[in-house]
N, C-alpha and C positions, 0 to 999 in steps of 0.2 A: 399528411400522406394521402396521395390519391388512391382510392380503392374502388375503381369502377367495376361493376358486375359485368364480367366479360360476356357471359351467356345472354344477358339482357341487351347488351350493345349489339351483339351479332344478330339476335332476333329482330331488333329494331331496324338494323340495316337491311335485312332480308325483307321485312315488311315495307320499307321505303322503296325497294326495287319493285315489289309487286304493286304498290300504290302508284308508282310512276307509270308502269304499263297500263294500269287501269285508267289513270287520268287521261292519257293520250287517246285511248279507245273511247272513253265516255265523252270527251270533248268533241271529237270528230263526229260522233253520233248525234249529240245534242245540238250542235251548231247546224246540222242539216234539217232540223225541224223549223219550219217557218213560224214567225210570230203569229199568234191567233189560233194555231192548230193545237189540238190536245197533245200536250207534251208526252205524258206517260203512255198514252195509247199508241203513239208512234214509236216510242223507245222500246216498248216490250216486243215489238215486231222486228227489231233491229239486232241481228246477230252480233254486230260489233259492240253494241251497248251491253249485251249479255256477257260478252267476253270481258268487258270492263268490270261488270259486277262480280264475275268469278275472281278476277284479279283483286278486287276490293275485299272479297271474302277471305282470300288467302292472306292479304296484307293485314286484315283485322285479326286473323288467327295468330299471326306472328306478333302483332301489337299486344294482344292479350298475353301471350307468353312472355313478352318483354316486360310488360307491366307487372306480371306475377313475380318476375325475377329482379326487378329494379324499380326505381322511383319514377314518378311522372316527370320530374326535373331532368332525368337522364334520357328517358325514352322519347318524349315529345319533340325536343329539339332535333334529335337524330332523324325523325321522320321528315323534317324539312328537307333533308338531303335527297328526298325523292325527286326534287327539281333537277338535281345534278344528273340523275339517271334518266329522267324524262326528256331532257334537252336533246341528246343525240337521237333518241327514239322519234321525237317529233320532227327533227330535222330529216331523219331517214325517210319518214312517210311523206314529207313534203318535197323531197328531192333537193333540199338545200343543205349547205354545209354549216357546221357550227363555226362561227367566227372566232378569231382570237379574243375579242372582247368578251364574248359569252364564256369562253373557257376561263378567262381571268376572273369573271364574276363567280363562276363555279368554284374556282380555287379559293377565292376570298370567303365564300360561304363555308367551304370545308375547313379552312384554317380557323375561322371564327368559331365554328362548331367545336373544333378541337380545344381551343382556348377555353370555351365555356365549360366543357366537360372536365378538362384537366385542372385548370386554375380554379374554377368554381367548385369542383369536387362536391357535387350535390349529395345530401344525405337522404336516406330513406325515412319516411314519416310513418304515421299510422294509416290504417285503411278503414277502421270502424269508428269514424267520428260521429258523435251524437247529432241528432237532427238540428239542435239549436246552433251548432257550429256551421251547418250548411245553409241555414235560412237566409242570412243577409247576403253572403257572396252569390248564392244561386239566384236570389231575388234581383240582385244588381245585373247579373248576366242575362237573365230572362227579360228584364226590363229593357236592356239595351237591344236585345234581339227583337222584341215586340216593336220598339220604336223604329228600328231599321226596316222591318218588314212593312210597317204601316206607311212609312215615308216612301218606300219603293213602290207601293201600290198606287200612289197618287202622283208621283213625279213622272214626267214624260221624256226624260233624258235617258236613253238606253244605257250609256256608260255608268251613270249614277245608279240606275236600277241594278245593274249587274254587280257593281261594287257593294251596294247595301245587302243584296241577297247573298253574295259570296261571304261577306263578313258575318252575317247571321248564321249561315250554314257552318262556317268555321268555328264559331263560338259554340254551336250545338254539338259539333263533333268533339270539341275540347271538353265540354261537360261530360259527354259519354266516356271519353278517355279517362277522366278523373275518377269516374265511378266503376270502371272496368275491374280493377283489382279486387275491390270489395265484393263485387257480384260473383267473380270467379271463386272467391274463397267461400261464398255461401253454399256452393255445390257440395262442400265437405259435410254440410249439415243436412243434406237431402233436398229434394225438389220442392218440398213444402216451404222451406226457408227461402229458397230462391223466389218462388212465386208470390210470397207474402211480403216481400221486401219492397219498400218504396224506391230504393235505389235501382232495382231491376227494371221497373216500369219507367222510371225517369230516363234510364239509359236507352231503353227500347224507343221511347218516344223521341228523345233527342236525336238518336241515330236516324230514325225514319223521317222525321220532319227535316233534319239536316240534309239528308240525301235528296229529298224533293226540292228544297231551296237551292241546293247546289246545281241541280239540273236546270231549274228555272233561271238561275243566274247565267248558266252557259247559253240558254236559249235567248233571253231577252236582250243581251248586250254583248259587247266584245269580250272575248276571253281575257284580253289584256287588262280588263277591269275586274272581273270576278275572280280569276285565279290568284292574283297577288293577294287580294283581300282574304280569300279562303286560306291560303297558305300561311299567312301571318297570324290570322285570328285563331286558328285551331290551337297551335302551341301556346299562344298567349292566354287563351281561356283556360287551358289545362294547367298551365304553370300558376296562374292566378289562384285556382282552387287548390293546387298542391301546396302553395305557400300560406294561404289564408285558412284552409280547413284541415289539411293533412299533416301540418307541421313539418313540411319538407324545407330544408334550408341549404344555403351555400356555405362552404367552409373555406372561404377565400381570404378573409381578413380585409382590412381597409384598402391596402394597395391592390391586392388581388381583385377586390370587388370593382375597383376602377377599371381594370382590364376586362372583367366580365361584362360590365355595363357597355364598354366599348365594343366588345365582341357581339353582344346582343344587337346593338345598333347596326353593326356591319352585317349581321345575319339578316336583319329585317330589310335593309337596303338591297343586299345581294339577292334575297329571296324575291323581292318585288321585281327587280330588273330581270332576273332569270325567268320568272314566270311570265313576264310580258314577252320576253324573247320566245319562250316556248309557245305561248298562245299565238304569236305572229307566225311561227313556223307551221302550226297545226292548221291555221285557217287560210293559208296561202294555197 
């Protein structure tokens, strides 16, 4: 029986809308900074970028609420729907219309998301996993991030740089998402518990470095390379930790699992195509 936490789903969708508004604003601001100039120095003087940061803060607040009410496996895939909301916004600011093909991709993403949530029927797991459960999965993700950033620093192909930085940023945000629920629960035990927890500082570091790499990805190469990578990497990183560390599972059975796998593939393809379309609209 499907038992989705309605409040978590609603909060996740509201967060997705806010993240969509933020993405459009930040992309337009970061793409205006020429390569070679100090990125953050220019961005902090840009009101459009600050509007995006405010949108991000609101989206994160609703993401925290959603994760407090539901599992990572429920919340993170829903946040991919930000692309559906961002597409018409980007088209509006660029003065171009959303094509029937774009709407078809948006519908495919929405249907695949519904299949994942309803057929997959994700369970809630634990939040306070011991350190040794985190060590290997986190080490694998941080290793992949370090390799991606190192390669991006030496290659001279802008599209590849943007793709690698977008992937690294997405994985860092995925790590932050997986840690969020536990950190919010620590507030029940007082500020000392929050400030002395390794999860708190890992979350802060992951979010901060992820934000910087995201903006660098927007700056160094085409958005059509960085945005799809970021969009797909974030939920994949969070879901990976949810299933390997937090004991979250799908209750779909063998046949249902086949549909869920197909839905995930459709979501990835539709997300990449939608984000490329959105990036093209923003930069025109």
